[in-house]
C-alpha angles and dihedrals in degrees: 000000000000093000119081114204113207130175095288102345137081117209117198117208126197115304112015107195136195091266089071097056099085095049090046092052094048092049094047091050088060096040106051094169096048123141125216128220110198096166095113095039116115099172132017120195114229091244090062091045089055090051091051091047091052098042095040100205116185110264108232097179132012124220116282086220103094099209092048091048091049089053097045105036098068090047100044104029113116113257 
């Protein structure tokens, strides 16, 4: 898996594929105050993006990859 589940934090590593979406959803449903670290993420499948949009975890760190950050930040940034 390219998602590391810590106590109250999710860390995304490199390419996060569709196969991670179900586990991500289940974990976020249990951890309502979770924070997400996307700094090491280089690709995020749309299924995972939908989970993040629905669960709205606080984003602790944005991707280092500038195009990915430019795509995700307007969608996931807190209002």
